N, CA, C and O of each residue as an XYZ file, in Angstrom:
316
protein
N      67.177    -36.128    -17.445
C      67.527    -36.983    -16.340
C      68.340    -36.181    -15.331
O      69.310    -35.517    -15.698
N      67.961    -36.240    -14.108
C      68.654    -35.511    -13.057
C      69.776    -36.386    -12.490
O      69.546    -37.525    -12.085
N      70.968    -35.842    -12.469
C      72.110    -36.571    -11.932
C      72.287    -36.235    -10.457
O      72.127    -35.083    -10.055
N      72.616    -37.240     -9.655
C      72.847    -36.957     -8.237
C      74.150    -36.188     -8.053
O      75.083    -36.330     -8.843
N      74.203    -35.384     -7.017
C      75.439    -34.685     -6.702
C      76.385    -35.685     -6.050
O      76.028    -36.362     -5.087
N      77.573    -35.763     -6.582
C      78.561    -36.703     -6.069
C      79.614    -35.959     -5.263
O      79.980    -34.827     -5.581
N      80.085    -36.602     -4.236
C      81.191    -36.030     -3.471
C      82.479    -36.217     -4.269
O      82.512    -36.964     -5.247
N      83.517    -35.544     -3.851
C      84.816    -35.691     -4.505
C      85.255    -37.153     -4.486
O      85.732    -37.672     -5.495
N      85.098    -37.807     -3.357
C      85.522    -39.207     -3.242
C      84.721    -40.108     -4.177
O      85.267    -41.057     -4.741
N      83.449    -39.822     -4.344
C      82.620    -40.606     -5.262
C      83.037    -40.377     -6.714
O      83.046    -41.311     -7.517
N      83.379    -39.146     -7.044
C      83.852    -38.835     -8.400
C      85.154    -39.554     -8.687
O      85.320    -40.153     -9.749
N      86.075    -39.495     -7.741
C      87.355    -40.188     -7.923
C      87.157    -41.697     -8.031
O      87.806    -42.348     -8.850
N      86.280    -42.250     -7.223
C      86.004    -43.684     -7.269
C      85.414    -44.082     -8.622
O      85.739    -45.144     -9.152
N      84.553    -43.238     -9.176
C      83.950    -43.533    -10.476
C      84.983    -43.458    -11.591
O      84.981    -44.303    -12.486
N      85.860    -42.469    -11.557
C      86.925    -42.368    -12.558
C      87.837    -43.593    -12.464
O      88.228    -44.161    -13.484
N      88.167    -43.989    -11.261
C      89.008    -45.172    -11.049
C      88.304    -46.424    -11.589
O      88.932    -47.251    -12.250
N      87.014    -46.562    -11.312
C      86.244    -47.703    -11.804
C      86.236    -47.729    -13.333
O      86.408    -48.784    -13.943
N      86.034    -46.559    -13.946
C      86.052    -46.473    -15.405
C      87.403    -46.915    -15.957
O      87.470    -47.632    -16.955
N      88.470    -46.485    -15.307
C      89.824    -46.837    -15.739
C      90.021    -48.356    -15.734
O      90.536    -48.919    -16.700
N      89.620    -49.004    -14.672
C      89.865    -50.440    -14.542
C      88.898    -51.298    -15.355
O      89.202    -52.457    -15.639
N      87.751    -50.758    -15.732
C      86.755    -51.578    -16.440
C      86.578    -51.224    -17.908
O      85.781    -51.863    -18.595
N      87.285    -50.240    -18.401
C      87.088    -49.849    -19.793
C      87.585    -50.939    -20.742
O      88.483    -51.713    -20.411
N      86.989    -50.978    -21.910
C      87.374    -51.922    -22.959
C      87.512    -51.153    -24.259
O      87.191    -49.966    -24.326
N      87.987    -51.826    -25.285
C      88.063    -51.180    -26.601
C      86.695    -50.655    -27.037
O      86.588    -49.591    -27.648
N      85.659    -51.416    -26.714
C      84.321    -51.043    -27.140
C      83.736    -49.884    -26.334
O      82.863    -49.171    -26.831
N      84.199    -49.684    -25.106
C      83.591    -48.652    -24.250
C      84.497    -47.453    -23.990
O      84.089    -46.520    -23.297
N      85.710    -47.454    -24.524
C      86.683    -46.408    -24.171
C      86.167    -44.999    -24.465
O      86.381    -44.094    -23.659
N      85.504    -44.795    -25.576
C      85.038    -43.445    -25.920
C      84.018    -42.936    -24.903
O      84.120    -41.804    -24.428
N      83.036    -43.773    -24.571
C      82.013    -43.379    -23.602
C      82.611    -43.232    -22.210
O      82.261    -42.309    -21.475
N      83.515    -44.141    -21.846
C      84.126    -44.087    -20.522
C      84.987    -42.836    -20.365
O      84.960    -42.184    -19.321
N      85.740    -42.510    -21.391
C      86.577    -41.313    -21.324
C      85.709    -40.052    -21.261
O      86.022    -39.117    -20.525
N      84.636    -40.029    -22.023
C      83.721    -38.873    -21.973
C      83.123    -38.720    -20.575
O      83.036    -37.609    -20.052
N      82.715    -39.824    -19.978
C      82.150    -39.786    -18.614
C      83.204    -39.289    -17.626
O      82.914    -38.449    -16.775
N      84.431    -39.812    -17.740
C      85.512    -39.403    -16.836
C      85.813    -37.913    -17.000
O      86.068    -37.221    -16.014
N      85.786    -37.417    -18.235
C      86.030    -35.987    -18.466
C      84.918    -35.136    -17.854
O      85.185    -34.064    -17.311
N      83.680    -35.608    -17.939
C      82.567    -34.890    -17.293
C      82.786    -34.809    -15.788
O      82.599    -33.757    -15.178
N      83.185    -35.935    -15.198
C      83.444    -35.947    -13.756
C      84.602    -35.027    -13.402
O      84.538    -34.278    -12.427
N      85.654    -35.089    -14.199
C      86.825    -34.246    -13.948
C      86.470    -32.766    -14.031
O      86.893    -31.965    -13.198
N      85.695    -32.419    -15.038
C      85.339    -30.996    -15.202
C      84.399    -30.506    -14.105
O      84.281    -29.300    -13.888
N      83.732    -31.422    -13.414
C      82.850    -31.006    -12.322
C      83.615    -30.779    -11.018
O      83.051    -30.284    -10.042
N      84.885    -31.138    -11.002
C      85.708    -30.892     -9.808
C      86.054    -29.411     -9.777
O      86.324    -28.803    -10.813
N      86.044    -28.841     -8.583
C      86.136    -27.387     -8.493
C      87.544    -26.828     -8.366
O      87.772    -25.668     -8.709
N      88.492    -27.618     -7.883
C      89.841    -27.068     -7.699
C      90.879    -27.903     -8.438
O      90.659    -29.071     -8.760
N      91.990    -27.280     -8.689
C      93.102    -27.971     -9.346
C      93.609    -29.125     -8.483
O      93.990    -30.171     -9.010
N      93.617    -28.948     -7.192
C      94.068    -30.007     -6.285
C      93.186    -31.248     -6.416
O      93.678    -32.376     -6.395
N      91.884    -31.027     -6.552
C      90.960    -32.151     -6.735
C      91.253    -32.873     -8.045
O      91.293    -34.103     -8.090
N      91.454    -32.106     -9.105
C      91.724    -32.696    -10.421
C      93.038    -33.469    -10.439
O      93.149    -34.494    -11.110
N      94.013    -32.987     -9.716
C      95.314    -33.667     -9.678
C      95.196    -35.093     -9.161
O      95.956    -35.970     -9.574
N      94.260    -35.327     -8.273
C      94.084    -36.666     -7.713
C      93.591    -37.665     -8.761
O      93.781    -38.871     -8.602
N      92.971    -37.182     -9.813
C      92.451    -38.050    -10.869
C      93.399    -38.163    -12.059
O      93.129    -38.917    -12.993
N      94.489    -37.435    -12.036
C      95.383    -37.343    -13.193
C      95.875    -38.694    -13.695
O      95.844    -38.952    -14.898
N      96.322    -39.545    -12.807
C      96.892    -40.818    -13.246
C      95.854    -41.663    -13.990
O      96.189    -42.328    -14.971
N      94.616    -41.643    -13.540
C      93.569    -42.419    -14.213
C      93.182    -41.790    -15.548
O      92.927    -42.497    -16.523
N      93.139    -40.466    -15.589
C      92.809    -39.777    -16.834
C      93.905    -40.018    -17.877
O      93.614    -40.273    -19.045
N      95.166    -39.934    -17.445
C      96.268    -40.215    -18.363
C      96.191    -41.644    -18.879
O      96.424    -41.901    -20.060
N      95.862    -42.570    -17.985
C      95.743    -43.972    -18.379
C      94.628    -44.196    -19.385
O      94.810    -44.929    -20.357
N      93.486    -43.579    -19.167
C      92.377    -43.704    -20.121
C      92.757    -43.132    -21.486
O      92.462    -43.730    -22.520
N      93.407    -41.982    -21.482
C      93.827    -41.364    -22.739
C      94.843    -42.249    -23.468
O      94.793    -42.379    -24.691
N      95.748    -42.848    -22.724
C      96.750    -43.729    -23.329
C      96.094    -44.977    -23.919
O      96.459    -45.411    -25.012
N      95.134    -45.552    -23.207
C      94.426    -46.724    -23.747
C      93.710    -46.365    -25.043
O      93.766    -47.121    -26.013
N      93.041    -45.223    -25.064
C      92.340    -44.810    -26.280
C      93.325    -44.640    -27.427
O      93.058    -45.076    -28.546
N      94.450    -44.014    -27.156
C      95.473    -43.802    -28.174
C      96.009    -45.142    -28.690
O      96.107    -45.348    -29.900
N      96.354    -46.045    -27.775
C      96.899    -47.347    -28.169
C      95.894    -48.153    -28.986
O      96.243    -48.724    -30.019
N      94.649    -48.197    -28.522
C      93.641    -48.974    -29.232
C      93.301    -48.345    -30.574
O      93.001    -49.056    -31.533
N      93.346    -47.029    -30.651
C      93.074    -46.347    -31.911
C      94.178    -46.642    -32.922
O      93.894    -46.884    -34.095
N      95.427    -46.625    -32.480
C      96.551    -46.923    -33.371
C      96.520    -48.372    -33.828
O      96.802    -48.657    -34.991
N      96.185    -49.284    -32.938
C      96.108    -50.697    -33.293
C      95.017    -50.916    -34.344
O      95.186    -51.719    -35.261
N      93.922    -50.213    -34.210
C      92.823    -50.318    -35.166
C      93.261    -49.807    -36.540
O      92.937    -50.414    -37.561
N      93.996    -48.695    -36.565
C      94.482    -48.133    -37.826
C      95.478    -49.077    -38.487
O      95.437    -49.273    -39.701
N      96.383    -49.669    -37.684
C      97.360    -50.615    -38.245
C      96.658    -51.828    -38.830
O      97.035    -52.316    -39.895
N      95.641    -52.314    -38.138
C      94.903    -53.478    -38.612
C      94.204    -53.160    -39.935
O      94.210    -53.972    -40.860
N      93.609    -51.980    -40.014
C      92.942    -51.564    -41.246
C      93.923    -51.441    -42.401
O      93.625    -51.861    -43.519
N      95.100    -50.864    -42.134
C      96.069    -50.677    -43.219
C      96.623    -52.024    -43.691
O      96.936    -52.178    -44.872
N      96.749    -53.002    -42.786
C      97.203    -54.348    -43.181
C      96.169    -55.034    -44.052
O      96.525    -55.689    -45.031
N      94.908    -54.898    -43.719
C      93.874    -55.565    -44.504
C      93.714    -54.908    -45.864
O      93.381    -55.589    -46.834
N      93.937    -53.622    -45.963
C      93.881    -52.943    -47.266
C      95.034    -53.395    -48.157
O      94.868    -53.535    -49.369
N      96.196    -53.623    -47.560
C      97.359    -54.083    -48.322
C      97.214    -55.496    -48.814
O      97.884    -55.886    -49.770
N      96.348    -56.282    -48.182
C      96.124    -57.669    -48.583
C      95.180    -57.783    -49.760
O      95.108    -58.832    -50.400
N      94.465    -56.730    -50.048
C      93.451    -56.784    -51.132
C      94.077    -56.824    -52.480
O      93.372    -56.871    -53.487
């Protein structure tokens, strides 16, 4: 599949969209997509503009992953 070339503004808009629309079920795919977009940016200045959204996505993944582990450990203790 051929991907269209995106401008910097389009890449940033997509990362922002991923940040605001991600869910527990889609966080892994959304973060992978955001990382692909980030790695396609050519300069550090460009990447800096996406930092807050990337940090937010990583934090959501971390929080949801920890909540899942806590839930699993509680259910194992109930057995």
